[in-house]
N, C-alpha and C positions, 0 to 999 in steps of 0.2 A: 650398430647391430640391433636387430629387433628380436625380442623374446615373445614367444606365444606361451602365456601362463595358464595352465589348466585350472579350472575353477568350478564351483557348483553354485547354482542360483540361491539367492536369498528370498524367503517368502514374503518379505514386507517392503519391496521396492516398487510400490505403486505410487506415483506422484499425486499430490493433492492439487488444490486450486493454486498453489504457489510453489510448485516443484515438490521435491522430496525433502522433508524435514524430519529429523530424528535427533535424539540426544547425542551429544558429541562422542561419547564412548562407542555408540553404535557404529559411526562412521570410521572409528579407529580400528574396528575389527579387520583382520586380514582379508583382503580381497573385496571388502564392502564398497568402498568408494570406487575402486577400479571397475567392479562390475557394473555399477550404475553409469559411470563415464562411458564405458565401452557401449552400453545399450544406447545412450544418448548419441555417440558418435556414429553407430550403425544406422540409426534412423535419420540422423541429420545428413549423412552421406555427402559431406563436403568433397568437392573435387579439387585436384591440384590447381593452384592459382587463386583459390577462394580464401577469404580471410575469416578467421575465428577470433572474436573478442573475448577475453577472459578477465574477470576481476571479481572482487568481493568487498565486504563491509569491514574486513580487518579482524573479524572475531577469531578466536582461538581455532587453530587448524587451517586458517585461510591460506597462509603462505605455503604450507606443506602440500595442501590440496592442489594449489595452482602448479606446483613443481610436478606433481603427478600428472596432471592434465596436459601440461606442455609435452612431457615425454610420451604420453599416450596419443596426443594429437600427431606428433611426428611419426609414430608407429602406424597410424592409420592414414597416412598419405597426406596429411594437411601440410601445406608449405608456408603459411603465413599466420602467425598468432600475434595479436596486439594485446599487451597487458598493461594495466595501470601500474605506475611506479609503486613498488612495495606490494604489489598485488592488490592495490586499492582502486576501487570504482564504486561510486554510488550507483544505485540501480537506475535512476534517470540518466546519469552520465553514461553509463553503459549502453542504454537504449540509444542515446544520441550518437555514440561512436559506431554502433552497429548500423545505424541509418546512414552513416557516411559512405557506405559501400561494402560492409562485411556481409557474409552469408548468414551469420548467426553469431550467438554468443552464449557463454556459460557463465551465470552469475552465482556466486557463492555467498549465500546469506540465509538467515532465518528471520529476516525482517526485524520485527519488534520483540522477538523473543530473547531472553537473557542469553549471554555468551559464556565462554570460559570452559575449562576442562570438564565441568559438570553441567555446563549449560547446553544450548541447542546449536545445531549446525544445519545448513540447508544447501541445496544445489538445484538449479533450474536452468532451462534452456530457453533463449529468446530467438525468435526466427528473424529473417532478414528485415522485416518491417520494424524491428526493434522491440516488439511486444512479446509477451509470454506465449510460449507454444500453445496451440489450440488443443482441446481435448482429444481430437483425433490423433494427434502426434503423441501426446503423453500416454494415451491408451496403448499405442504401438510400442512405446518405450517399455511400458510395464510388461507387455507380452514378450518382448525381446529379453528383458532382464530375467524373467521367469524361466527362459529356456537356455540361458547363456551357459556354455561350457568352457570358454576360454576368453582371455582378453590379451590385447597386444601392447607392449610398452618398449620404447627404444632407449638405448644407452646413448646419452648426449654428452657433449663437452659441458663442463661447468658453465652455468649462465647466472647472471646477476640481475635480480628483479628491481634492484634499486638504482640501476644505471640507465639513464635516459639514452635512447637511440636504438639502432639495429644491432643485433647479435646473430651472425650466421651460425647455425647449429646443423651442419650438414645440408640436408635437403630443406630444412626448416629455417625460415627467417623469423626470429623473435624480435618484435618491436616494443620496447618499453616507452610509454608515453606519459606525460604529465596528466594525472587524472583529473585535474581542475580546470586547466586553461580552456579547453574546447567548450566545456559546459558553461563557464563564466562568459566567454565570448557570445554563446547562444543567447544567454540571458539579457546581454546588452542590445541584441537585436529585437527583443520582445517588449522591453519595458523602457519608460522614460527615465533613464538613470539620472539625467539632469534635474528633473523634477524631484526625484527622491533625495538627491544629493543636497538640493537646496532646502528640502524639508528638514533633513538631519542637521545641516549647517545652521538652521534657524532655532535650534534648540530642542527639537523633537527627539526624545530619548527612547532607544531601542535596546531590548535585551533579547538575545537569542541563546537558548540552551541546546547545545549539540549532544548532550547526554553521553559524552565520551564515545560517540559513534562516528560514522563516516562523514557526516556533514560539517564537522568542525573545520577542516582545511577550506572547504568550499565557502563556508560562511564568513571565515576570516578574510579570504580573498575578495569576496563580493561585497560584504558589508562594511568591513573595516578598510580595506585597501581602495576598492573601486568607488564606494559610496561615501567614504569619509567618516564613518561612525568611529567613535573614540576606540582606542585599544582597550580591550576588556569588554566590549559589547557582547562578544561571543564568550560564553562561559562553558566549562567542560568541553573544551574544543579539541583536545587531543584524543584521537581514536585509540582505544585500549582493547586488548583482546578479550577482556571480561566486562567491557563498558564500565569500568570502575566499580564493579560489584552491583551496578544498578540494572534496572529493567528498562531497556531503551524504547519505551512505548510512551509517545508524547500525549499524555492525558492527565487529568486532574489528580489521579492517584499516584502515578509514577513519575511525575515532574514536580515534586513538592517544592524544590528550591525556587524554581521559576514562579510557581503559583504564589508562594508566600511573598516573593518580592512584588509581584504585580498586584497583590490584594493588600499589601502593607502600606505603611507610611512612606511618602515620597516615592511612590511607585513610578516606574518609567511609563512613557505614553503607550508603548506597544511591546508585547512579549510574544515570542514564538518558540517552538521547539520542533525537532524532527527526530526520527527514529533511527534504528540500527543501520539500515541501508539507504536512508535518505528519502524514501518515497512518501512518508506520511508528515502531517503537520498539525500543530495545535496553534491557534491564534487567540491572543488575549489582549484586551484593552486595560486601562486602569480600572482595577476592580470589576472586571467584566470578562466572561468567558464566551466565546463564540462557538456554538456547536458546529460540528463539521457539515451538518445539513444546511444550517443557515449560511455557513460560509460559501458553499457551492452556490446557493441561491443569490447572495449578495454579489458574488463575483460575476455571475451571469448578468445580473441586472445592471452592473456597472462596467461591462466588458468594453463598451465603446470608448471609455476614458483611457484605455490602455492602447499604445500604438499597434500592437500586433493584432488587435481585435476591433480596430476603429471602424472597420466596414460592417460589423455585426457578426452574429453567430449563425451558422447553418443549422444548428440544432444543439440540444443537450441530452445527456443521458445520465441515469442514476441507477445503482444497484437496487433491487427490489426492496431490501429492508431499509434503504435510505429514506429519509423524511421526504414527503412530497412538496416541501417548500419550493424547490426548483420548478415544480410543475406549474405553480401559479405564475412564475416569471415567464416560462415558455408560452403560457397561454396568452399573456399580455403582449409578448413580443411577436406572437404569431408564428412561432417556430416549433418544429417537432420536439417531443420529450420521449425518450425511450426508456423503458424499464427492463433491466437486464438482471441475470443472476449475479450473485457476488463473484468476484474475480475479474481482475483487470483485463484478462484476455477477452472477455465478452465485449469490451469497448473497441477492441482493435479493428474488427470488421467495419464498424460504423464509422470510426475515424479514417480508415483507408478508403472507404467509399465516399467520403465527404459528406456524410449524413449529419455529423455532429462536429462541433468545435470544442466545447467543454464537456467534462464528465466528472463524476465523483461518487464516493460512497461514504456511508456514515462512520466508517471505521478510520476517520482522520485521513482520507486519501482524496486528493483533487488533481485534476490534470487536464491537458488540452492536446491539440494536434501537433504540438511541437516535438513530442516524443510518443512513445507508445507505452508508457508507464505512468503511474501517479508520481507527483513531483513535489516534495515538501518545500524546498527553497523557492521554487517557482511560485507557489501559493503565497509564501511570505512576501516575495517581491510584488506579486499582483496586489496584495492588501496594501502595501506601502505606496505603490503607484496610485491606488484609488484614494487613500488618505491624502496624498500630496495634492491630487487635482481637486478633490472636493473641499479640502481645508477643514475637515471635521474629524472628531475623535472616532475611534473605532465603535464605541457605544452609540454615539450619535448616528453614525451610519447604519448600524443595525436597527436602531429604534425607528428611523426613518423608513427603512425597508419594511418593518412590520406594520407601520402605519399605512403604507401603500398596498402592500400584498397580503396583509394578514399574517397571523403568527401560527406556526406549527409547533406545539408543545411536544416534546420528543425525549424519550429517554431509553437507555439500553441497559439491561441487567445481564452481566456475564457470570456464568457458573463454570469455573475452569477446573480442570483435572477431574471431571466426573468419570467414574468407571464406564467404559464403552458400553457395557451391557445395560447399565442403568440409563445412559443417555438415549440409546436405541429404544428402551422401553418407554421413555417419555414421548418420543416421536411416534411410536407405534400406537400408544394410547391416544394421542391427538388424532392421528390419521383415522382411527376407528370411529371417532365421533364426528367426522366432517359431514357425512350425509344428513345427520340430524340437527346440526347447528343452525343453518339458515332458517330465519323466522323465530328464533329463540331470543328471549330477553336476557341479557347478561349485564348485571350491574347497572341497570336502568337504560341500557342501550340495546337496540334491535339489531341482530345480526343479519346483514344483507346477503352476504356470501361467505363461504368457507372453502378453502381449496389448498392443494399442494402445488405451489407455483411451477409452472413449466414453460419454457422459453423457446420459441422458434426463431432462430436467427433470420432476420430479414434480408440478409446478404447471401448467405449460403445454404439456408433452409435446414441446417442442423438443429436438432432438438435436445434440449437439456431438461430432464425431468427431476421431480423431487428436490427442488431448489429452496424450499421453505414453506412452512404452513402459515396460511394467512387467515385471519378472522377480520372481515371487513364490515363495519357497522354502517347504518343508514346515515349517520351524521358525519361521515368521512373519517371517523376514528378507525384505527387499525391496532391489531396485536399480531405480531409476527414471531414465529419460532423457527430457529435454524441451528444446525450443528455446524460449528466452524471447522475449516480445514486447515488452520494455521498453527495448531498446537502440536506437540510431539509426544504428549503423555496423556493417555486417557482421551476424554473428549470435552470440548467447550460448548455448552449450550447458551445461546444468545436469545434473549426475549426482548423484543422491541415493542414499545408502546407510543402511540401517536394520536394527537387530536388537534383539530383547528380551532382557534378562538379569535374573536375580534379584540379581546382584552390584551393590550400591548404594554401595560405599566409595570408588570412584574419584573424585577431584576433577576430573579432566580431562574437559572437555566438548566440545572440539574435537579432532579427530584421535585419538579413543579407539582404543586398540589393537584391540578387538574389531571396530570398524568398518573400521579401516584394512586389516584382513585381506581385506576385500571389494573394496577399491579395485582391486587387481591384476586380479581377475576382471572387474570392471566395465569397466575400460579395455581389456582384452584382448578381450572379446566384442565391444565397439564398434569395435576397431581404431582407437581415437581418436587416439593419438599419431601413428601413420603417416598418418592422413587429414587431420590438422590441422597437424601439425608442431609442436604444443605439448606439450612434455614435462612441464610443470607447470601446474596450474590458476592462473588469475589471482587468484582468492580462494578460501579455504576457510572455511566457517562450520560 
């Protein structure tokens, strides 16, 4: 039986760059989740016979939300739903499943944000190419949600999300699949598992921190079972609804256990971590941190060492705030390098058109044309493959890269939980100064250009304006300001500072003195301390 439930719109159901993210209690309000799911299903308009993939990162409310989505899918005429066992699917694994023939997918995650009853929850739609829905789709969803007066839900027989196989539920076929196996098999087609297995068998020690998030089962299967790493290589490997009380964001601040081990005595040779839904990564060597921007550049420069990319790269892309380190690699390889707004969906058109093979962003996300999401474990395996072939340490590989391509000193200041009004005031203050900044000397550097970044998609011609404020200096240094769309409370202001240097001897890769000299200029121009009341960043990377 199908029930049509009367409802009223919620005023805040406009998706951001990664879907709709709110505090968990917001999603627990009566009708809140259902309203947004109905808007998604209305705009997705799946036809009978088409498949919908559903899964999430296991955070609090994940299982209950999937039950609701299955019942609403049946009420909206969907006849086939594929769900990861236990309701679990990493975001890249979900992208891969969608690309096997599904019409789309609903992914439940707030990515790197904390979970639990008082944490965050999120929901987004991925289209048939496996990638996040484009802005045109999410704008229509927001319009639909703002006008919704009812939603549809079906009464179904009891179903078991932990039982593998097909379960007939009237006109709906629910198929519960192993969330790990298809993804692990894909990784074996991309990388030289034999070389990595030999590296580990030779005594190369690996530590992977799953941060009690979704990648634990994936990392255990791939690193410990298929690649032969000792049991215990994966730490914090059991996904928990509250991520063990931690913040599942793989960076130097939120992964202290891993960082302390890699920078301590008797450190492993290689360390890595991934985030809540498995799409981000952090790479460490012995007492050495690899910035995400350097990681993308190093992988691009060494891509032909990996079986999947041995014939070379069609091109590369990075988000605008990401360091220009990969630009130097693209120039030497003679391939295109695209600069896009932040948000993985902007890479999708370039990947689908065959314009690029690798892409990445400075917020610990890297990926390729194998799926349409960034992919944390893929990046870890890519690094292990490169280390195995080159026979060098992580630090040696990065230092050799700097010697060949030069070094981009780069840092990011995050100001989290800023009142929205104060954050908007900072950006408005910066925009008002843009016309007068070119030709002005700031901190001993001459401003060459200042703008609010706008992107015209080279594939479909769509325009995305106001994507971040840029101060570009004559010596190739940059300061970028951007409001992040990944938080759920207030706003996050990100300030990015970058400069190129021929000096490659410094070990320090966060708070490098050359970049720190730009911080005073960046904060003064924005009047950030005065307008926000925050004297220090929440996180520095």
